[in-house]
N, C-alpha and C positions, 0 to 999 in steps of 0.2 A: 740155584734158588728157584722155588716154585712160583709160577704166575697163576694166581687163583682168579677165576672168572665165575661170576654168578650168572647162571642161565635160568631164565624163567620159561617153563613149559606149560602150554595151554592144551588141555584135553578134557574129554568127558570122562568123569570118574564115577564108578558105581559106589554109592554111599551105603552105609550099613543097613539103612531102611529100604534098600532096593531101588532108590530113586537115582537117576542119572543127573549129575550136576557138572556144569562146566567149571573147571578149576584152573588156576594159574599158579603153579608151584615152583619155588626156587630150588635149584641144585647148584653145587659147587663142582667145578672141574679144573684140573691143572692142565694148562695149555700154553702154547707159545703165542697164539694170536686169537683174535675174535673168530676168525674162520675155523681154526682148528677146534676152538671151544664149542662152537655150534656143531661141527661134525662129530666130535667126541660125545656130546650129550645125546645126540640122535642115536649114535651107535650103542651107548650104554642103556638107553631107555626103550629102544625098539622091542626087546624081548619081554618087557614088563607092561607095556601099555597096549591094550587091544584097541584097534580103531585108529583114526587119524589123530595126530598131535602136531603142534607147531611150536617152534622156539620163538617166543614172543619178545624176548629181550636177552641181550648178552652185555654184561658190563664188567669191567676190571674192578677188583676189590683191593683194599689196602691190607689184607690179611698177610702177616709176615710169617706165621707159623701155625701148625695145627697139632693139637695133642689128641691122639687117637685113643679110643676105648671101644673095642669090638662088642662089648656087652651093652653099650649105651644106645638109646633111641632118640636122643635130642642133641641139638647143637647149641652151645652158648658162646657168645662173643664177649671176650674179656678185653677191656680197654685198660692197658697198663702204661704207666709213666715210668720210664727208666730215668734215674737221677744220676747226673754227672756234675762234676765241679770243673768250671773253666779254670785252667791253670794260670792264665794271665790275670784275670780279674777276681778269682776266688769266688765267683758267683755260682750258685746252684742252678743247674739247667735241667729241664725235664724234656724228654723226647717221648712222644706217644707211639705205641705200637698196638696192633690189634691181633689177638690170638684166638683162634677158633678151638673150642674144647668140647669133646664128646662127653656126655654125662646123662644120667637118668633124672637128675633133679639139681636144684641150685647148690646144695651143700656138696654134692658129688662133683659138680663143676668146679667149685672152689678147691676141693681136695685134689682133683685131677690137674688143675692148673698149678697148684703148689708143688705137686709131685713132679710135673714137667719142668718146673723152674728150680728144682733141687740143686743142680750143679752150677747154677748161675752165680757169678761173683758180683754182678752189678746190683746196686740197690734199686728197688722199685716200689711203687705204690699202685695198688689196684684202684683204678678210677671207677670202673663199673663192670658188672657182669649182667648180660642180657640174654634171655632165651631168644633164639632166632627161629624163623619159620622154615629154615633150610631142611629139606627132606633127606638128602644124602650128599655125600662128598666122594668124588671119584679122583683117585690119584692118577698120575701119569702111568701109562703102560710101557714099560721098557721092553725092548726086543720086538716091537711090532713093525719096525722099519724094514722094508724090503731091501736087500743088498742090490747094488747096481749090477746090471748084467755085464758079464765078461765079454768084451768085444771079440775075443779070439775064437 
């Protein structure tokens, strides 16, 4: 299971009108710890940001899943309530989950979410869909671990 961290990165960005502006942009990264999240975001952004930048904040998120779309340029947070029935008391119970969905607009976010939920047997209600300021999302990189040296 992925551990998603939101990392805020502060740097001077060249705006479309040619003016330099200090920005603080959020990015998502899959990491095992706060330290790894900070190291990963620095590694991912170094080729793209000219000049100095700092990681101003790292926080763990409650995102349980991400629905990807490589053609999308925005990220939407879908708050979904999964509905279950307590077998003992026969009472309906809702458990909230947060799913990040890539899309170009609100309707596409809803469509991509529904497509991602297609195989789900559980009943659910969409509580909200909100556009996020997240700039990009970085998955874990498999195969980057260096093997231990052979003592022989």
